[in-house]
N, C-alpha and C positions, 0 to 999 in steps of 0.2 A: 653247602647249607649256611644259614647269614645265622652268624652272631644275636642273641635276643634283643628286640635292644624295649629301650626302659624308656614312657616319658615323664617326666619328672616336668610337673605343673605348679608354679610357686612361685607367688611373683615378687619373695628374696633371691636377688641376681647372690646373694653370698650364698642360699643356699645354694640352687641349682649350679653353680660352679660345684661347691662342695662335693654335691650327693652329684653330679659328671666325674670328677677327675676318685674321686673309688669305685664309683662303678668303672671305669672306665680300666682302673688297677683289675678288677674282677672282671673281666673282657664282656665288657657288656658295651652296645653301641647304646649310643642316649640322642634324647630326639627331643626340646625344652616350650615350653608357654608361661606366660606373667598370666593371664588369665584366661574367666570361665569359656568365652567363646574364639581367643583361640587353643585352650588345647581343644575342646571339640572341632576345631579345623586341623590340626599338627597330628588327632591320635588317628582319624578318618584317612590322609594322607598316609601317614606313615604303620598305620596299625601295628601296634607299638605289644610286644609282647606280656608288657606289666607296666600298669600306671602311678603313679605313685603323684597325690594329690592333696594340694592342702585345700584345708577348707578356704579359709578366708582368702578369700582375690574378690578380684576388681572385675565385675561386668558381671557374671556368676556367680556365686560362689562353685563349694567342693562339692558340695552336696548336692544342687542340679546338677552338676555337670557330671556326677555318679551317675544321678538317676539317666538320664538324657543316653552313656555311655550301656547302659545296662537294659534301652529299648532294643539293642540288635548285636548288642556283643556283652560275651564274661569275662572277658580281660580280667585276672587276678587284676583287682582296685588294691593297694591300698591307703588309708586316708594317713595324713598326717597334723595336729593341731593344734594350738596352741591349747585348748581347751581336753580337760581331762575332768570331768562328769563321765557319769554312767551314761546318764543323756541323749548328750552328741556322739555318746560312741552307741549304743545298740542306736537313733540316730540311721546311722550312717553304715550301719551292717540292713535293718531293717532296708537299707536303698540299694544292699547290695554288694557294701564291703565288702572287703576277707579278710581285716586290718587293720588296725587304727595304733598309730604310734604317736604320740605325744613331743611334745616340743620342749623343755630343746629333747632331747636323744644323742642315742649313743649311735655312731656309724660303723663300728663292726656289729651293734644289733636289727640296725638295720638292716644292716647286708645278708645278714644270715637271715633277715624276714623277709627280701628277696628270693634270696635260695629261698626259700624254705614254699612259696607260695610259686614261686616254678616248677618248683617242683612236681607238685601236686595235681596245678593243671595239665602240667607231660601228661603224670599217671590217671592221670580224668580224662584226655582224650586217646585211652584205652594204649601205652605204653606199659605194657606191662611190665614185672622184671620177672616171669619164669614160677616166682614161688604163688600167684596170685589166685586167688578161689576159682570155685567157674565161670565162666561168661554171659550163663543167661538163667535168669529166675522165670515162672512162670508155676504161680497161684491161682486156681479162679483163670477169674475176668482181666489177671494180676497180672504183670507181663515189663522185666530188666533184663535187656543189651544188653549189655558193660563194654562190649568192642564199637557196640554205636551209641551210646552214649545214650537208645531211648529207653522208655518209659511209654507201657502204654495200662491204659484199663477199663474196659471192658471195649476193645476193641481201638478205641483212642484217640491218640496223643495227649502225655502231657513232658510243655518241654517247662526245665528243670537246667538253671541252672549249677554247676559245676558240686559247688558248697551241698547244693540244699540233692542234688544224685547222691554225691562221695554219701551222703548221711541216711535217704531214704533207701542204699545199697548194702547199709553194716544192718538196718532194719527190718529190713525184706529178706537178709540173706537169714537169718539167724530168729526163725516167726516166732513168737509167745516168751523168748526171751529180753524183757525188762533191760535195760539202759538206761546207767543218772549220766546225768546230764556235763560229770566229769567225765564219762569214759565213755561221753559221745566226743565228746572238747577233743581226749588225749587219743582216742584216732581218725576224725577226720580233720581238729583243724595240725595236729604232729605234737600239739600242748606245745606248741610253739607260738601262737597267735598273740595276741591282748584282747582276750573274748571277754567278760562279764556269762557267769550266768544264764541269763534273761536274753541272750542273744537267740542261745542253744533255740529258747521256745518264737524265739523271731522265726528260726530258716522253719525248725517243728511246720507254723503257721500257717508257711510260707506253701511249703508243699501241698495239704494238705484243701486249703487255696484253693493251688495246677490240680489235683485231685482229680478235687470236687469238680474246675471247668469243664475239665476232659470226662466223665464219667459221676451225675449230683451220686454224692452217695460213696465216691472211691478215696476220700480226705477220714470217712471212720475205719481205713485201716490200720489208721496209727491210735491206742490207746492211749494215754497220760496217767499214769500212776502215778497218787496226789502223794507229794510228800517225795520220790522217788524216782520218774524217770517213763522216759519209754517205753512203747514196744510194739511193734505190727503184730498184728492181728487176722493170723492163716486162713484166707475167705474161699480156698481148699486146692485142690491141684497139687501135682509134685514142680522136685525141682530137675 
């Protein structure tokens, strides 16, 4: 079995060298890219397990690269940037980034983020730990298969990213229970990601849109509870 390969995309050679060295010490293989188009080429060729993606790169910025990657893959993406504003974080997360680290960064923290995102991705592929809850939810015309990572509404499939699936599974597994944004963050992101509250709203909106696209009205399965968080509305049926 191959080692996890991490793609480091940054136009600063010193950053690439630093990360390649430390990722190597942690047992990972690495590949590098210095601009947007090269990142997409290396991504398609190497098929990395995770991407560390700088926002400010020549040719095509990290946001555009993230958007392109998300058209074909839900590989974990950690955005790396000198911009430390909530707006930029939300933009990256809206485009499908999983995590956001601001320069200058702690190498130890970034390594921890890499490990955490890889663990969540592995769990998302159905590699269970033996203490996982039942792998199938069926409620009326709604169903989720955790092992297959498959969601259907009214018989139509909804294609969700890893984070979107995990968020929906959390809500659907306990219909009627209100989950606060902080609780969702703690459970789905493990409390390790640098995620602002609004990012939870962004992910919920994406899930609703995809459920609606699969079956009109599907998005109404997730209700907002003003000032608290979200809950799953049981459409009927049994688990």
